[in-house]
C-alpha positions as CSV (number, residue, x, y, z in Angstrom):
1,M,-14.5,-3.0,-2.5
2,I,-15.4,-2.0,1.3
3,Q,-17.0,1.1,2.0
4,Y,-16.7,2.4,5.8
5,T,-20.0,3.6,7.6
6,P,-19.1,7.0,8.7
7,S,-18.8,7.6,12.4
8,T,-19.0,11.6,12.5
9,D,-21.7,14.2,12.4
10,K,-20.0,15.3,9.5
11,V,-17.7,14.5,6.7
12,F,-15.1,15.7,4.4
13,E,-16.8,16.1,0.9
14,R,-14.0,14.5,-0.7
15,P,-13.5,10.5,0.1
16,I,-9.9,8.4,0.0
17,L,-9.5,5.1,-1.4
18,L,-7.0,3.0,0.2
19,V,-5.0,0.4,-2.2
20,P,-3.4,-2.4,0.4
21,P,-0.9,-4.8,-0.9
22,C,-2.2,-7.7,-3.0
23,I,0.3,-10.2,-1.4
24,N,-1.9,-10.1,1.9
25,K,-5.4,-9.7,3.3
26,Y,-6.5,-6.0,3.2
27,Y,-7.3,-6.0,7.3
28,L,-3.7,-5.1,8.5
29,M,-5.0,-1.8,7.8
30,D,-8.4,-2.8,9.9
31,L,-7.1,-5.1,12.4
32,Q,-9.0,-4.3,16.0
33,P,-10.9,-1.3,17.3
34,E,-8.0,0.0,19.4
35,N,-5.1,-0.2,16.4
36,S,-7.3,0.4,13.3
37,F,-5.8,2.6,10.6
38,V,-9.4,2.6,9.0
39,R,-10.9,3.5,12.0
40,Y,-8.9,6.1,12.7
41,I,-9.3,8.0,9.3
42,V,-13.2,7.3,9.8
43,E,-13.1,9.1,13.4
44,Q,-11.2,11.8,12.0
45,G,-13.9,12.6,9.4
46,F,-12.7,11.1,6.2
47,T,-15.2,8.7,4.0
48,V,-12.8,5.6,3.3
49,F,-13.0,3.4,0.6
50,L,-10.7,0.2,0.7
51,I,-9.9,-2.5,-2.1
52,S,-10.0,-5.9,-0.5
53,W,-8.0,-8.5,-3.4
54,R,-9.0,-11.8,-3.7
55,S,-6.4,-14.5,-3.5
56,A,-5.8,-15.7,-6.9
57,G,-6.9,-19.4,-8.0
58,E,-6.3,-21.0,-10.8
59,E,-8.5,-19.4,-13.0
60,Q,-7.4,-16.1,-12.6
61,G,-4.1,-17.8,-13.0
62,H,-3.9,-15.9,-16.6
63,F,-3.7,-12.4,-14.9
64,T,-1.4,-10.1,-15.7
65,W,-0.1,-6.7,-13.8
66,D,-2.1,-4.9,-16.7
67,D,-5.6,-6.3,-15.1
68,Y,-4.4,-5.8,-11.7
69,V,-4.5,-2.1,-12.5
70,A,-7.4,-2.0,-14.7
71,M,-9.7,-4.0,-12.2
72,G,-8.2,-2.4,-9.2
73,P,-7.2,1.1,-8.6
74,I,-8.7,2.3,-12.0
75,K,-11.9,0.4,-11.5
76,A,-11.9,1.4,-7.7
77,L,-11.4,5.0,-8.6
78,S,-14.4,5.2,-11.2
79,V,-16.7,3.8,-8.3
80,V,-15.6,5.7,-5.4
81,R,-16.2,8.9,-8.1
82,E,-19.4,7.4,-9.0
83,I,-20.4,6.7,-5.5
84,S,-19.2,10.3,-3.8
85,G,-20.0,12.4,-7.0
86,E,-16.7,13.6,-6.3
87,A,-14.3,13.9,-9.7
88,R,-10.9,13.7,-7.7
89,P,-10.8,11.5,-4.5
90,N,-7.6,11.2,-2.6
91,A,-5.7,7.9,-3.1
92,L,-3.2,6.0,-0.9
93,G,-1.0,3.2,-1.6
94,F,0.7,1.0,1.2
95,C,3.5,-1.4,0.0
96,I,3.3,-3.1,-3.2
97,G,-0.4,-1.1,-3.5
98,G,1.9,2.0,-4.2
99,P,3.2,1.0,-7.5
100,L,0.1,-0.5,-8.2
101,L,-1.8,2.8,-7.7
102,C,0.9,4.9,-9.2
103,S,0.9,2.6,-12.5
104,A,-3.1,3.6,-12.4
105,L,-2.6,6.9,-12.2
106,A,0.3,7.3,-15.0
107,V,-2.2,5.5,-17.4
108,L,-5.1,8.2,-16.2
109,K,-3.0,10.8,-16.8
110,A,-1.8,9.5,-20.6
111,R,-5.6,9.2,-21.4
112,G,-5.6,12.7,-20.3
113,E,-7.8,12.3,-17.3
114,D,-6.8,14.1,-13.8
115,P,-7.8,11.2,-11.4
116,V,-7.0,12.3,-7.6
117,E,-6.7,15.1,-5.7
118,S,-3.7,14.0,-3.6
119,L,-1.6,10.7,-3.4
120,T,0.1,9.2,-0.1
121,L,2.6,6.3,-0.2
122,M,3.1,4.1,2.9
123,T,6.1,2.4,2.7
124,A,6.3,2.0,-0.7
125,L,9.0,1.6,-3.4
126,L,8.7,3.7,-7.1
127,D,12.6,3.3,-7.5
128,Y,13.9,-0.3,-6.5
129,S,17.9,0.7,-6.7
130,E,17.8,0.2,-3.2
131,P,15.8,-3.1,-2.9
132,G,16.9,-3.8,0.8
133,E,17.5,-7.3,1.8
134,I,14.8,-8.8,-0.5
135,G,17.2,-7.7,-3.4
136,A,19.5,-10.5,-2.7
137,L,16.9,-13.3,-3.7
138,V,15.8,-11.6,-7.1
139,T,18.5,-12.6,-9.6
140,E,18.1,-13.0,-13.4
141,E,18.4,-16.6,-12.8
142,T,15.4,-16.6,-10.1
143,V,13.3,-14.3,-12.4
144,A,13.8,-16.8,-15.4
145,A,12.9,-19.8,-13.4
146,Y,9.8,-18.2,-12.4
147,D,9.4,-16.9,-15.9
148,A,9.7,-20.6,-17.0
149,K,7.1,-21.8,-14.4
150,I,4.6,-19.7,-14.2
151,G,5.4,-16.7,-16.1
152,K,2.5,-17.8,-18.8
153,G,-0.2,-19.0,-16.6
154,G,-0.3,-20.2,-13.2
155,V,-0.3,-19.2,-9.3
156,M,2.4,-17.7,-7.1
157,H,1.3,-19.2,-4.0
158,G,1.1,-17.0,-0.9
159,R,2.6,-19.7,1.6
160,D,5.8,-19.4,-0.8
161,L,6.0,-15.8,-0.3
162,S,5.4,-15.9,3.3
163,S,8.0,-18.2,3.7
164,V,10.3,-15.8,1.9
165,F,9.6,-13.0,3.6
166,S,9.6,-15.1,7.4
167,A,13.3,-16.2,6.1
168,L,14.4,-12.5,5.8
169,R,13.6,-12.2,9.6
170,A,14.1,-15.8,10.5
171,N,15.0,-14.9,14.4
172,D,11.7,-13.4,15.1
173,L,9.6,-15.2,12.7
174,I,10.7,-18.7,12.7
175,W,13.6,-19.8,15.0
176,Q,11.8,-18.0,18.2
177,Y,8.8,-20.6,18.0
178,V,11.0,-23.2,16.9
179,V,12.4,-22.9,20.7
180,G,9.4,-21.7,22.4
181,N,6.8,-24.1,20.9
182,Y,8.7,-27.0,19.8
183,L,11.7,-27.5,22.4
184,K,9.8,-25.8,25.5
185,G,6.1,-26.8,24.7
186,K,4.8,-23.3,25.3
187,T,1.9,-22.2,23.4
188,P,2.4,-18.5,21.8
189,Q,0.4,-15.5,22.9
190,P,-2.3,-14.7,20.2
191,F,-0.7,-11.9,18.1
192,D,-2.8,-10.3,15.5
193,L,0.2,-9.0,13.4
194,L,1.2,-12.5,13.0
195,Y,-2.0,-13.8,12.5
196,W,-2.4,-11.3,9.6
197,N,1.6,-12.2,8.4
198,S,0.5,-15.8,8.1
199,D,-2.8,-15.0,6.6
200,S,-1.4,-14.5,2.6
201,T,-2.7,-14.7,-0.7
202,N,-1.7,-16.1,-3.9
203,L,-0.8,-13.8,-7.0
204,P,-1.2,-14.9,-10.9
205,G,2.0,-15.9,-12.2
206,P,2.1,-13.5,-15.1
207,C,1.3,-10.4,-12.6
208,F,4.1,-11.8,-10.2
209,T,6.9,-12.6,-12.8
210,W,6.3,-8.8,-14.4
211,Y,6.4,-7.0,-11.3
212,V,9.7,-8.6,-10.1
213,R,11.4,-8.6,-13.4
214,N,10.4,-4.8,-14.0
215,T,10.8,-3.4,-10.8
216,Y,13.3,-5.1,-8.6
217,L,15.3,-6.8,-11.4
218,T,15.8,-3.8,-14.0
219,N,14.2,-0.8,-12.3
220,R,11.8,-0.2,-15.3
221,L,8.7,1.4,-13.5
222,R,11.0,4.8,-12.6
223,Q,12.4,5.3,-16.4
224,P,9.8,7.6,-18.3
225,G,8.4,6.0,-21.1
226,R,10.4,2.5,-20.3
227,L,7.5,0.4,-19.6
228,V,3.6,0.4,-21.4
229,V,0.4,-0.5,-19.1
230,L,-2.6,-0.8,-20.6
231,G,-1.4,0.6,-24.1
232,E,0.2,3.6,-22.4
233,K,3.7,4.8,-21.5
234,V,4.2,5.0,-18.1
235,D,5.6,8.1,-17.1
236,L,5.9,8.9,-13.1
237,R,6.4,12.6,-13.5
238,K,3.3,13.3,-14.9
239,I,1.6,12.4,-11.4
240,T,2.1,16.2,-10.5
241,V,-0.6,16.2,-7.2
242,P,0.7,17.0,-3.6
243,A,2.0,13.5,-2.5
244,Y,2.8,12.7,1.2
245,I,5.2,9.9,1.5
246,M,5.5,8.0,4.8
247,A,8.7,5.4,5.4
248,A,9.8,3.7,8.5
249,R,13.1,4.0,9.8
250,E,14.1,0.2,10.6
251,D,12.1,-1.4,7.3
252,H,14.1,-4.1,6.1
253,L,11.5,-4.4,3.3
254,V,11.5,-0.7,1.7
255,L,14.4,0.8,3.0
256,W,13.3,4.7,3.8
257,Q,16.4,6.1,1.8
258,A,14.8,4.5,-1.1
259,A,11.4,5.2,-0.4
260,Y,12.9,9.2,-0.1
261,L,13.6,8.7,-3.6
262,S,10.1,8.8,-4.8
263,R,10.3,12.8,-4.2
264,D,12.6,13.0,-7.0
265,I,10.1,10.7,-9.2
266,L,7.1,12.3,-9.0
267,G,6.1,15.5,-10.8
268,G,4.5,17.2,-8.0
269,P,5.1,18.8,-4.3
270,T,6.0,16.2,-2.0
271,S,6.1,15.8,2.0
272,F,8.4,13.5,3.5
273,T,7.6,11.8,7.0
274,L,10.0,9.1,8.8
275,A,8.3,7.1,11.4
276,A,10.1,5.1,13.7
277,S,10.1,1.0,13.9
278,G,9.7,-1.4,10.7
279,H,7.5,-2.0,7.8
280,I,4.5,-2.9,9.7
281,A,4.8,-1.6,13.2
282,G,6.1,1.8,12.0
283,S,2.9,1.9,9.8
284,I,0.5,0.6,12.2
285,N,1.2,2.7,15.1
286,P,-2.2,4.1,16.9
287,A,-2.5,7.3,17.6
288,S,-4.2,6.6,20.7
289,K,-1.4,4.7,22.5
290,N,1.0,7.8,21.4
291,R,3.8,5.6,21.1
292,R,6.9,5.5,19.5
293,N,7.9,8.7,17.3
294,Y,8.3,10.3,13.8
295,W,10.4,12.9,11.8
296,V,9.8,15.5,9.5
297,N,11.7,18.3,7.9
298,D,9.9,21.1,6.1
299,S,12.8,22.6,4.0
300,E,12.1,23.2,0.7
301,E,15.6,22.6,-0.8
302,S,16.5,19.8,-2.8
303,L,18.2,17.7,-0.4
304,T,19.5,14.1,-0.1
305,S,18.1,11.7,2.6
306,D,21.4,12.3,4.6
307,E,20.5,15.9,4.6
308,W,16.7,15.5,5.0
309,V,17.5,13.5,8.3
310,A,20.4,15.6,9.5
311,G,17.9,18.8,9.5
312,A,14.6,16.6,10.7
313,S,12.9,17.7,13.8
314,E,11.8,14.4,16.1
315,K,7.9,14.2,17.2
316,K,6.7,12.1,19.9
317,G,4.0,10.0,18.9
318,S,2.1,8.3,15.9
319,W,2.9,10.1,12.6
320,W,-1.1,9.3,11.8
321,P,-2.1,12.9,13.2
322,H,0.4,14.5,11.0
323,W,-1.0,13.1,8.0
324,S,-4.7,13.6,8.6
325,E,-3.7,17.0,9.1
326,W,-2.5,16.7,6.0
327,L,-5.0,14.9,4.2
328,G,-7.5,17.3,5.8
329,K,-6.5,20.4,4.1
330,R,-6.7,18.4,0.8
331,S,-10.4,16.9,1.4
332,G,-13.0,19.8,0.5
333,K,-15.4,21.1,3.2
334,Q,-17.5,19.2,5.6
335,V,-21.1,17.7,4.5
336,T,-23.5,15.5,5.8
337,P,-22.6,12.2,5.3
338,P,-24.9,9.7,3.0
339,K,-27.5,7.5,4.7
340,Q,-26.2,4.7,3.0
341,P,-23.3,2.8,1.7
342,G,-23.2,3.0,-2.9
343,N,-25.4,3.9,-5.1
344,K,-28.1,2.5,-7.4
345,N,-25.6,1.4,-9.6
346,H,-23.2,-0.1,-7.1
347,K,-25.6,-1.8,-4.3
348,E,-24.1,-3.3,-1.3
349,I,-23.4,-6.9,-1.5
350,E,-22.4,-8.3,1.5
351,P,-21.4,-7.0,5.0
352,A,-17.9,-6.4,5.5
353,P,-15.3,-8.1,5.5
354,G,-16.3,-9.9,2.7
355,R,-15.9,-13.5,1.3
356,Y,-12.1,-12.6,0.1
357,V,-10.8,-12.2,3.4
358,K,-12.4,-16.0,4.3
359,A,-10.2,-17.6,1.7
360,R,-7.3,-19.8,2.0
361,A,-4.3,-19.6,-0.1
């Protein structure tokens, strides 16, 4: 886990834990100073903790979804509480980090704990009834094949996952480089998002197959009590804290209408924001550049996604300030930041970004 150094004289007393997707390196959220989501949050006075997932090797090939939930969000929340002294930090799940985080919160609620003050879901699915283009690739036959190959142990290689995601956008991520590089002999311009996109991580086979079968194939995560994680029945309705749900209008991996369905699954009050562009560019839209736009609708009525967007107001620029204001209201008073990261039980291991970023899938 990475703890970021405060950059303001005062910080909100309640920190935030970021749970990025485990199929890529964490640094999409902290690319460069001018487009770093983390840097923006820190500059607003928030204390930020962020999980950096390792790329699984053969020695981790037996890890399950339960292991990722326990050693990921649950362990991280425990450490954040110990370091900060705050019993209920805020938490954000991005992409697959969303269902991982919500699985963890549901387990903790079932154990009688009240683990967070607020929840943010960033281009994440809890209801997989509208899975987008990737749904065409998930069938009983393909999942059974993965089960037979790596379901009991083994590794789903990041390069294979990366090839699948590139194939879903072949004109942008494959053929333009075939034409430009191979046929025309041009060297592509450096592009941080594409570098990150190719810097994938391996997943343990049992974790990967469990996730695909219980979400994309059977959509059990959203069904109260259908799944058991860490010995507890998962009921996302028990997550009753305020939730901020962000989706992107042109997202082909997480359809915004599908992300909107999370409002009917979670048990607490929800705010929904729709950003322009796609899965990545819609999420990583720096406030400093003031590009694109987003839509909000503060109606308290129960609306379908079509009704919501019909009554939504368009706002210019990035959605980040809108979310930051929402988060600030749930982050307590301003206090003097700690002088050093960690505490006596959780000492600094090494400078960020840490060893996991350097590993190659």
